[in-house]
N, C-alpha and C positions, 0 to 999 in steps of 0.2 A: 333184586333190582329188575324191573320189568323192561321189556323191549319197547322202543319207540315205534308206534304203529303208523303206517304210511299208506296213503291213497295215491296211486299213480294215475295222472290224467294226461292223455295224449291222443290226438286223433289218428295217429299212425300206429297200427296194431304192432308192427315189428319194433318200432322205437319204444313203445310202451313195454314190450316184452324185454327189451335190452335194459331199460331203466329198472324194471322189476328185478332182473337178475343182479344188477349193480347194488340195489338196496339190500336184497337178501344176502348178498355176499359180504355185507358190512356187519360186523358184530354189533349187537344191540339194537338191530332194526328188523322189523317184520312188516311185509306188505299185506294189508287186509283187504285191498280191493284195487281193481284196475277198470277205469272207465274211459270213454272216448268223446264225450260231449260235455259242455258246460253244465247243462241241466242235470245230467247223470252225476256229475261231480257234486253239485249242490245237494242232490237227493242222498247220495252215499255219505256225504259229510254229516248230514243230519241223522242218518241211520246208523252209521258205524262209529262216529265220533273219533276219527283218527287223530293222532298227535300232530301229524305233518302231512301236507299235500304237496306232491311234486306236480307242478301245474304248468302246462304248455300255454302259450298265449294264443296260438292259432287253432281255434276249435270251430267245428262246423256251424254251431248255433249261436254262439256268443264268444267274445274274447276272454282269455284268462283274466284280463284286467276287469272285465265285467263281473266275473266270478268273485274276484277279491272285493269289489265294491259292494256286491250284494251281501257277501258275508259280513263285512264291516257294518253295513247299514242295519243288519239284524243283530249287531252286537257280538258277533262271533269273532274271537281273537285267535282262532286256530293258526298254527304255524304254516306258512306258505313259502315254498322254495320254487321260484320261477325257473323253468328249464325250457329254453326257447331259442329259435333262430332269429327272433326279432331283436334288432339292435338300435331301433329308433330312440332318440333321446327322450321323447315324450312318453314312450312306453316304459322305459327304465324309470323315469321320474314317477310315473303313475304307480308302478310296482312298489317303489320305495315309499311313496306317500301312503300306500295301502298297507304298509307294515310287512312287506315280504322280508323274510329273514336273509335271503340271498337271491341273486340273479345270475344264472349260469347260462352262457351262450353255447348253443349247439354248433358243431359237434364237439364233444368233450370226451376225455378219457375217464376211466373208472376213478382214478385218484382225484381228478378234479371234483367229482361229486362226493367222494368219500370224505375229503377234508371238510366239506361244507356240512355234510351230515353229522360228522363228529362234533363240529362247532355247535350245531343246533342241539345235539344231545347233551352237551356240557351245559348249555344254558337252560335246557328243559329240566334237567335233573337238579340244577341249582335251586329251582323254585318248588320242587315237588315234595320236599321233606319238611317244610316249615311254613307256617302262616306268616311268620316274621323273619325273613331271611337276613343273614348278616351281610356286611359290606362286601365280603369276598364273593358271596353268592350273587349279589346284585351286580358286581363288576363282571362276573362271568356272563350274565344275561346281556349286558351292554357291550361285551367284547373288549373290556378294558381292564386294566389292573392298576391298583394304587401305585404311586411312585415308589420304586424300590421293591415292590412285591413280585415274587416269581410268577410267571405266566403258566397256567395249567397246560400240561401237554397231554395229547391223546395217549391212550394206553399203548405201551410198548416203546415209547420215546423217552429218553433220559435227558435231564437238564444239562448234564456235562457234554453229551454229544451234540445237543442243540446249540450250546455255546460254541463248540468247535465248528459246526457247520456255518453258523452265523459269522464267525470270525473269518472263515475261509472265503465266504461270499463277499464280505466287506473288503477283504484284502485284494481279491481278484477283480472286483467290480462287476464281473459277470461270469457265470459258470453253468455248465450243463450238469445233470445229475452224475454222469460218469466222471467228469472232471472233479467234481466235489468229492466223490467217493475216493478217488485217488489221493486227494490232498488230505482228507480226514482219516483215511484208512478204514472205511466201512464199505458195505456192499452198495451197488448202484441203487437197488430197490430201497434200502434204508435211507440213503442220501436224498432220494426223491421224496420220501415221506416227510422228512424234516423240511425240505425246501417247499413242498406244497403246504405244509402247516404254516410256514412263514407267509406264503402268499394269501392263505385264507384269512389270516389275522391282520393283513395289510403291512407286514414287515418286509415284504419282498414283492417284486412284480415278475411276470413271466412274459416272454415273447416267443413266437415260433419262427425258427430259422429254416427257410426252405432251400433245397438244393440237393441234387442227386436223387437216387431212387429211395423209395420207402417213405416212412412218415417224417414230417418236419421235426427238427430237434427243438426241444423246449430249453430255452436259455433263461436263467434266473439272474435278477439284479437286486441289490439291497434296496429297501425302501428309503424314503427321505429321512 
């Protein structure tokens, strides 16, 4: 099973380096290039043919949305994961209409990116082995499961623990990873992996709670 190849596109050299480290830290992914302009992104996409592009919106020569539109106009359906500080509704809508697989707002933690990378890899691999994929593979691409069918979990996560975490979240209404860990009886790191998986597939939401010194606390709520 080959790695998913990634092109990182960001005008900030330091941010591009951090994103590269995040991708390389994720099992099953490999960065094949790092560029800092829209035109360089288009050139390297044509030259390197990566599976996925981590694309910033604010670039010096054109916007990331312009990059997506040029790709689609040329018939290129390459995976694009938008990573940006841009929050404007028009920008989000344009990214969605251009077929971006996810839209991640900066600043974000490693786990925020990891769960979205893993979701892309699941969908990417679902179509890589057959010219006529089955319904299960098609559901993986569209991020859905048939009624009553088990949802595929990232490597290292178990269905039993996922059920326990989901039950704890629904019972409490809102939990931090540490609180969830205490309820379920797992480590905080493991609890956060399950919770972020639920967020990535839309089964939970997250908010940041500020107060005191240090980073804001991530608080999770069950989805509708």
